[in-house]
N, C-alpha and C positions, 0 to 999 in steps of 0.2 A: 700352673696351679693344679696339683693332683686332686682327683675326686675325693680323697680321704679329708682334704681340707674344708670341704663344703659342710655347712651346717644347716639343719632344718630351719625353716622360717614359715610365716604364714603363707607364703607364696611357693616355696620349694619343698617337696617332700623328699625324705631320705630313708632308704632301706639298706640294711647291712645284714649278711647272713655269714656265720663262721660255722655252721653246721649243715651239711648237705640234707639231712633229715628235715630241717626247717625251711629249706630253700622253696621259694615260690617263684615261678616264672611270670615275667611281665607281658601282658597282652597287647602292647602297643603295636606290634606287628604279627600277632597271631601267637598261638601256644606251640611249643616243641617239647621234645624229650632231650634232656641233657644227661650225658653219662660221664661222670668225672674220670679223667685219666690219672689223677693222683688225689684220691679222696682225702688223705690225711692233710693235705695242703689247701683244702677248699676254703675260698673266701669270695665273696661277691658284695659289691656295693653299687648302688644306683641312686641317682637323683632325678626326681620326676617334676617336671615343669609343664603345667597346662597353659598355653597361650590362646589367644582369641581365635586363631584358625587352625589350631592343631595340637598335638600332644608331642612333647620332647623328653626323652629319656636318655640320660648319660649314664653309662654302665661300664664298670670293669668286671670282667667275666673271670672264669677259672679254666684251667686246662681241661678240655671235654671233647667228647663226640656230640654233635647237635644235629638232630633229625626233625624236620618241621615242615609244615605248609606254611610258608611265611608270606606275609603281604597284608592287604586291607581290602575290605569289601567296598569301601568307598574311598575316593580320593587318590593319594599316592603316598608310598612309604619309601623311605631312604635310610640307608646305613652309611654314616660318614666316619671314617676311621680316625682315631687320634694316635693310637699306637697298636698296630693291628697286623696279624699274620694268620692266615689259615689256608686250607685246601678245601674248597667248596665245589662240590659236584665235579670233582676231579681237576678243578682249576685253582691256581695259586692266586690268592688275593692278599694284597699288601697294603701298606700305608697310603698308596696313591690311588686306590681304587674305591670308588663309591658305588655301592649297590643300590638300584633303583627298581621299585617294583609297583605295578598295577594289577590288581586281583591277587590271586594266590599262585605261588610256585613252589615246587619241592626243593628242599634243600638237605643235603647230606654233607656235613662239614666236620673237619677234624681242626681243633685249635690246640696246638701243643704247648702253648704258653698263655698266661692270662692277657686278655685283650681289653683296651679301652676304646670305646666307640660311642657315637650318638645315634639312636634310633629315633627318627621322626616320622610322623603321620601328619600330612596335610589333608585338610577337609576337601580342598580342590584337586583336580587330577593334574593341574599345572600345564595342560597341553598349551596353553596360550603364551607361555614362556620359552617354549622352544627347546626344552631340556632333551627329550627324546620323542622319537616318532611312534613307538609301539603303543598298542592299546591294553594288552594284557600280557602278563609274564614278568621275568626278571632279567634285568640288563646291568652289566657292570661298565662303569665309565672310568677311564683312567684321566686323572686331572693333572695339570701342571704344578710345579712345585709352588710358585708364588700364590696362585689363587687358593690352593689347598691350605697354605700357611695362614692366609687371611681368613679363610672360613673357619679354621680351628681357633684362631684368636677370637673371632666373633662369638664362637660357641662358648668358650670358656669365660669370656666377659659377661655373657648373658646370664650364665649360671651363677657366677660370682655376685652379680647384681640382685638376682632373685634370692641368693642365700643371705644377703645382707639387708633385705627389705622386709619389713613387717607391717606395712601399710598396704593392703590389697587395692585400695583406691588410687594410690600413688602408682603402683605398679601397672594397674590397668591402664592408666593414662600413657604408659610406655609400651603397651602391647605393639601397637602399629609401628612405632619407630624401630623397635628391636626387631621385628620380623621383616620390615623393609631392609634393614642391615643385612640380616640372614639371607633373605631372598637374593639381594645384590650379590653377595659372596657365592651362593649356589649358582647364579647365573653365569658368573666367570668361571666357575669350576666345571659346569656341566656343559657349557657352550661348546658345540662341536667345531674342530678347526675350520677356520674360513666361514663360520656360520653367520658372522655379521657383514660379509661381503655383499654390497649391494649389486643387483643386476645391472647390465650395461643399459644405459638410457633412462635409468630411474631416478637420477639425481634431481630433476626438476620436481617430481612427485614428493620425493623426501624433503626437499627444501620447503615446500608448502606446508607438508606436515609439521615440520619444525616450527615454521612461522606460526602456525595454529597453537603449537605447544607453548611457544613464547608468550602468545596473547593471553593463554590460559593462566600461565605462571604470573604474568604481570597483574592479572586481576585478583589472583589468589591473596594478594596482601602477604600477611605474616603467617597464613596457614601453612601447616607442614604439607609437603608434596610427596605423594605415593605413587609409584609406577602403575600398579593396578587401577587406581581411580583416574589417572591421566589417560591411560590407554582406553579405558572404558568410555570416558567422556568424549575422546577422539574417534571412537569407533573402530579402533585398530587392536590387534594383540600387542602385548608388552614386547614380543620378538620383533614386530614390525617397528615399534618405536625405538627399540633398541638399534635396529640396523640404520634407521633414518638419523639417529644422533650420531652415530659413528661415520655415516657417510657425509654429513654436512659439517660436523665438528671435529671428527677424528678422535672422539673420546666416548667412553661408555655412557649409557643413559644415566647410571647411577652417579658417575662422576659430574656429569652435566648438571643434574638436579641438585647434586650436593654443593656446587658452586653457586647455583641460585639461592640455596638455603642459606649459604655463608654470607652472601651478599644481603639477604634480607635481614638476617641477624646483625649485620654491620650497620645497616640503616637504623635499626632500633636502638643499637648502642650508641651511635652518633647523635640521635635525637635525645636519648637520655631520659631524663624525667626522675622524679623522686622515687617512684616505684620500680624502676628498671634495675635489673641485676644481670649478670653474665648468665647465671643459671637460668633465669626466666627467658632470656633471649635464646638460649640453646635449646631448652625444652619446647619453647613456642614454635621452633623451627624444625622439630623432629630430630634433634641431637640428644641421645640418651646417654651417651658416654662423655662425661665433661672433659676428661683428658684428651680424647680424640678431637673434640671440637676445638679446644684450645690450641693443639698442634696444627690442626688444619687451617684454623684461622690465622695463625702467626705465619704460616707457610704461605697463604694466599695474600696476606695484606701487610706483612712485615712488622707486626706488632701484636700484642696479646689483646684478647677481648677486654680485659680489665683496663688496659692503657686506653683504648678507644673510649670506654665508658668514662673513665677519669677525665679525659680532655673534654668531653661533652659537658661536664659539670663545672668547668672552669669559668670563671665570670669573663 
């Protein structure tokens, strides 16, 4: 879905510029100086999406030289490429490279062709997720192909949903599920190689932690499960909880919680009731993309959610 297909809504802001004299830089990661390499071909589009814990700007830029002190005074900033190539501070940056920044850092970049990328600023510094160890500065993380593809898909679906939604209250209810999906994709993309490998002799400790997690999940009922909330309640970092899930069950924390949420939705659909619907079961368990929910449900249980619900209503 190209950025040009997005339309403004009460949720999503759209800005388009066809004249460099009218161009305004976006301040999500600080202001800079842009010098177009081909002024007659100038064109820029951006979609602006504020979410509960940050600001997200999807942008297609123009061929340019870009000089700036980029970053953020609080939290952490990232630039995720969708179609991207530049030379930044003498380093080649391509489609596989995520830029991550804490504080401010100087950048002198040449972009020979228009680039499409997501700029995002989280209010939290995200140290608890184990993305990088540095406190200030700019780092480039080369991501593997499959995690990067999933991350791009989640970004485009997030902006597509915001473009189609004109009910702020409805979208506000989806803020946490959307961000949880995005965080899970970023965890996979930014995790260092071998970062989830448990230390020798730590299995018993991890097993106890997962047992406590299972107990929390059991008592949560049909409430949506979020990694930040669970880790905080257990008194550990998200990264520690991820390592424990991988050590005990051999899957990511996101995958483990997703299966738990699918089972919770299945129980609701099996019980049925006059007011139950597939959409209600999905949203109530933190699934904001109904197509993904249906595919995951069928893969896990061998039938569609609607088939489960229909069977529960048979006399």
